[in-house]
LOFINU-300884 format. One line per 10 residues: for each residue z, y, x of C-alpha. Coordinates in Angstrom, 1 decimal. Each point is the difference from the previous one (the first is absolute). Last residue first. Example, Ala and Ser with C-alpha at 12.3 -4.5 7.8 and 13.67 -1.06 7.14 Angstrom:
! residues 2
7.1,-1.1,13.7 ~ 0.7,-3.4,-1.4 .
This chain:
! residues 174
196.4,58.1,-32.2 ~ -3.5,0.8,1.7 ~ -1.2,-1.9,3.1 ~ -2.7,0.9,2.5 ~ -1.2,-2.4,2.2 ~ -1.9,0.0,3.4 ~ -0.9,-3.6,1.5 ~ -1.4,0.2,3.1 ~ -2.8,-1.7,2.0 ~ 0.4,1.1,3.5 .
0.1,3.0,2.4 ~ 0.8,2.5,-3.3 ~ 2.5,3.0,1.3 ~ 1.6,1.9,-2.7 ~ -1.1,3.3,-1.7 ~ 0.9,-0.1,-4.0 ~ -0.8,2.9,-2.2 ~ 1.4,0.1,-3.6 ~ -2.6,2.2,-1.9 ~ 0.9,2.3,-2.9 .
0.1,3.3,2.5 ~ 0.4,-1.9,3.3 ~ 3.0,-2.0,-0.1 ~ 1.6,-1.7,3.0 ~ 0.3,-3.5,1.9 ~ -0.2,0.2,3.8 ~ 0.4,-3.8,1.4 ~ 3.0,-0.9,1.7 ~ 2.7,0.8,-2.7 ~ -0.1,2.1,-3.5 .
2.3,0.6,-2.4 ~ 0.1,2.4,-2.5 ~ -3.6,0.8,-0.6 ~ -0.4,2.1,-2.9 ~ -0.8,-0.4,-3.9 ~ 1.9,-3.4,0.7 ~ 0.7,-1.5,3.3 ~ -0.2,-2.4,2.3 ~ -1.4,-0.8,3.4 ~ 0.1,-3.2,2.9 .
0.7,-3.0,-2.4 ~ -0.9,-3.2,2.1 ~ -2.2,-2.5,-1.7 ~ -3.1,0.5,2.4 ~ 0.3,3.9,-0.8 ~ 2.0,0.6,-3.2 ~ 0.1,3.8,-1.5 ~ 2.9,0.2,-3.2 ~ -0.4,1.9,-2.9 ~ 2.3,1.7,-2.8 .
-1.1,2.4,-2.7 ~ -2.2,-2.0,-1.9 ~ -3.4,-1.5,0.1 ~ -2.4,3.2,-0.3 ~ 1.5,1.8,2.9 ~ -2.1,-1.6,3.0 ~ -3.0,0.9,-2.1 ~ -1.8,0.1,3.6 ~ 0.7,-1.5,3.2 ~ -1.3,1.3,3.3 .
-0.1,-2.6,2.9 ~ -0.3,1.9,3.5 ~ -0.4,-2.6,3.3 ~ 1.4,-0.1,3.3 ~ -1.5,-2.9,2.4 ~ -1.9,-3.1,-0.3 ~ -2.2,-1.4,2.7 ~ -3.4,0.4,-1.8 ~ -2.6,-2.5,-0.2 ~ 0.1,-0.6,-3.1 .
1.8,2.7,-2.0 ~ 3.8,-0.3,0.7 ~ 2.1,-1.4,-3.2 ~ 0.8,0.6,-3.3 ~ 1.3,-1.8,-3.0 ~ 1.2,2.1,-3.0 ~ 2.4,-0.8,-2.5 ~ 0.9,2.0,-2.8 ~ 3.0,-1.6,-2.0 ~ 1.3,1.2,-3.8 .
0.5,-3.7,-0.5 ~ -2.2,0.0,-3.3 ~ -1.9,2.5,1.2 ~ -1.4,-1.8,3.1 ~ -1.9,3.0,2.2 ~ -3.0,-1.7,2.3 ~ -0.9,0.8,3.4 ~ -1.0,-3.1,2.1 ~ -2.0,-0.1,2.9 ~ 0.1,3.5,1.0 .
-1.6,0.9,3.8 ~ 1.2,2.9,2.3 ~ -2.0,1.9,2.2 ~ -0.7,2.8,-2.4 ~ 4.0,0.7,-0.8 ~ 0.7,-0.6,-3.8 ~ -0.8,1.9,-3.2 ~ 1.1,-0.7,-3.8 ~ 2.1,-3.0,0.0 ~ 0.8,-0.3,-3.6 .
3.1,0.8,-2.5 ~ -1.6,-0.5,-3.4 ~ -1.1,3.2,-2.0 ~ -3.7,-1.7,-0.2 ~ 1.3,-2.9,-1.5 ~ 1.8,2.0,-2.8 ~ -3.1,2.2,-0.9 ~ -1.7,-3.3,-0.2 ~ -3.4,-0.6,1.9 ~ -1.6,-2.2,-2.7 .
-2.5,-1.7,2.3 ~ -3.6,1.3,0.0 ~ -0.1,0.4,3.6 ~ 1.8,-2.2,1.9 ~ -0.4,-2.9,-2.3 ~ -3.9,0.0,0.3 ~ 0.7,0.4,4.1 ~ 2.2,-3.2,-0.3 ~ -2.3,-2.2,-2.2 ~ 0.4,-2.5,1.5 .
2.2,0.4,3.2 ~ -2.0,2.1,3.1 ~ 0.6,-0.7,3.4 ~ -3.5,-1.5,0.9 ~ -1.9,2.8,-2.0 ~ 2.0,2.7,1.5 ~ -0.9,-1.4,3.4 ~ -3.4,0.5,-1.2 ~ -0.1,3.3,-1.8 ~ 2.0,1.5,3.0 .
-1.1,0.5,3.5 ~ -3.5,-2.1,-0.4 ~ -1.0,1.1,-3.4 ~ 1.4,3.6,0.4 ~ -1.8,0.4,3.3 ~ -3.6,-1.1,-1.4 ~ -1.0,-3.6,0.7 ~ -3.4,-1.3,-0.5 ~ -0.8,-3.5,0.6 ~ -2.2,-1.4,-3.0 .
-1.8,-2.9,1.2 ~ -3.8,-0.3,-0.4 ~ -0.5,-0.6,3.8 ~ 2.0,3.7,0.4 ~ 1.1,1.6,-2.6 ~ 1.9,3.7,-0.4 ~ -0.5,1.4,3.6 ~ 3.0,2.9,0.4 ~ 2.8,-2.5,1.0 ~ 3.2,1.3,0.3 .
2.6,-2.4,1.6 ~ 1.9,-2.6,-2.2 ~ 3.6,0.0,0.2 ~ 2.8,-2.2,0.8 ~ 3.2,1.7,1.7 ~ 2.1,-1.1,2.8 ~ -1.2,3.1,2.2 ~ -3.8,-1.1,-0.9 ~ -0.8,-3.1,-1.1 ~ -4.1,-0.3,-1.0 .
-1.4,-1.3,-3.1 ~ -4.0,0.1,0.7 ~ -1.7,0.6,-3.4 ~ -1.5,-3.5,-0.6 ~ 2.2,-2.8,0.1 ~ 3.2,1.7,-1.2 ~ -1.9,1.7,-2.7 ~ -1.5,-3.0,-1.2 ~ 3.5,-2.0,0.0 ~ 1.8,3.4,-1.7 .
-2.8,-0.3,-2.9 ~ 0.5,-3.4,-0.6 ~ 4.0,0.0,0.1 ~ -0.8,3.2,-2.7 .
């Protein structure tokens, strides 16, 4: 993989735009005996994924045993488009869902919406913390909410708050 990415960097015109590295589309396939063709999918996704992919990551993603218990765990189901998620992990041994969010590159931040699924799967009582401060709690319903707006829409816990910098959002169950 390192040799392939070195070749791509030398021959396929890597370009930085809006804080991201991409490879512009190139309809020519060969120049001076070197393959230089770049499709939109390769230039915008495949090369980037190859840089980020852990060993056998895609293979594990597609062929992993996604047990029903794992699919029923609490998770971050949806987030505002202008928010980047650096981490979203459920730790079943601690009964906690940890999300680290930040404004997307170049975005100043502001109001954001987070939707959490399977909140009721861990127990009756939960607490929501933002950067270590409890801002909401409840069970089947939201019993307490402070600055951010927290409510249930169907089975989803919807949290609306402002994200101005890297922020930790933690759901804990007892």
